[in-house]
C-alpha positions as CSV (number, residue, x, y, z in Angstrom):
1,M,0.1,0.1,0.0
2,V,1.4,3.5,-1.0
3,L,0.2,6.7,0.5
4,T,-0.4,9.6,-2.2
5,L,0.2,13.2,-1.2
6,Y,-1.4,15.8,-3.3
7,H,0.7,18.9,-2.9
8,S,1.9,22.1,-4.3
9,P,5.6,22.8,-3.9
10,I,5.0,26.4,-2.9
11,S,2.7,25.4,0.0
12,P,4.4,25.3,3.5
13,N,1.6,23.3,4.7
14,S,2.3,20.7,1.9
15,R,5.9,20.7,2.9
16,R,5.2,20.1,6.6
17,V,3.4,16.9,5.5
18,W,6.0,15.8,3.0
19,I,8.7,16.4,5.7
20,T,6.7,14.0,8.1
21,L,6.4,11.3,5.7
22,L,10.1,11.4,4.9
23,E,11.1,11.4,8.6
24,K,8.7,8.5,9.3
25,G,10.3,6.5,6.4
26,L,6.8,5.8,4.8
27,D,6.5,5.1,1.2
28,F,4.5,7.6,-0.7
29,E,3.9,9.1,-4.1
30,L,3.8,12.8,-4.7
31,V,1.2,14.4,-7.0
32,E,1.7,17.9,-7.8
33,I,-1.4,20.0,-7.9
34,K,-1.0,23.2,-10.1
35,L,-2.9,26.2,-8.5
36,D,-3.8,27.4,-11.9
37,G,-7.3,25.6,-11.8
38,E,-6.0,22.1,-11.4
39,Q,-7.4,22.0,-7.9
40,F,-11.0,22.4,-9.3
41,K,-11.0,19.4,-11.7
42,P,-13.6,16.8,-10.7
43,E,-10.9,14.2,-10.1
44,F,-9.2,16.3,-7.4
45,L,-12.6,17.5,-5.9
46,A,-13.4,13.9,-5.4
47,I,-10.4,13.8,-3.1
48,S,-10.6,17.4,-1.5
49,P,-14.1,18.6,-1.9
50,F,-13.2,22.0,-0.8
51,H,-10.1,22.0,-3.3
52,H,-7.6,22.3,-0.4
53,I,-4.1,21.2,-0.5
54,P,-2.4,19.1,0.9
55,A,-4.5,16.1,0.6
56,L,-3.5,12.5,1.6
57,V,-4.9,9.3,0.3
58,D,-4.3,6.1,2.2
59,D,-5.9,3.1,0.7
60,G,-8.9,5.0,-0.7
61,F,-9.4,7.1,2.5
62,S,-8.8,10.8,2.0
63,V,-7.5,13.3,4.7
64,V,-7.3,16.9,3.8
65,E,-5.8,19.9,5.9
66,S,-2.1,19.5,7.0
67,L,-2.8,19.3,10.7
68,A,-5.4,16.6,10.3
69,I,-3.2,14.8,8.1
70,L,-0.3,15.0,10.7
71,D,-2.7,13.8,13.3
72,Y,-3.8,10.9,11.1
73,L,-0.1,9.9,10.2
74,E,0.8,10.1,13.9
75,A,-2.0,7.9,14.9
76,K,-1.7,5.3,12.2
77,Y,2.1,5.3,12.0
78,P,3.3,6.1,15.5
79,T,6.9,5.1,15.0
80,P,9.0,7.3,15.0
81,A,7.2,9.8,17.0
82,M,7.0,13.2,15.5
83,C,5.8,15.0,18.7
84,L,7.4,15.5,22.1
85,K,5.7,14.4,25.0
86,M,6.1,16.6,27.9
87,P,7.1,14.8,31.2
88,R,4.7,14.8,34.1
89,I,5.8,17.0,37.1
């Protein structure tokens, strides 16, 4: 199973997801969405109904919005952890 990240290289939100995928060592495919109208095509709207990038597809399941994608990746692929847990005092 390969994850697919729909992104735009100029998007900082796309880059944060891309970096997380790399740091977690996950296999993924990058699909560039050109923000010249490509984000409004029916094929992409089926993945991201509000035409937002980044969007991640994992085995037919779509997640949009970078923070939601990061939460999803951390829950499904917890190792290595990308967040620091604060020690209890």
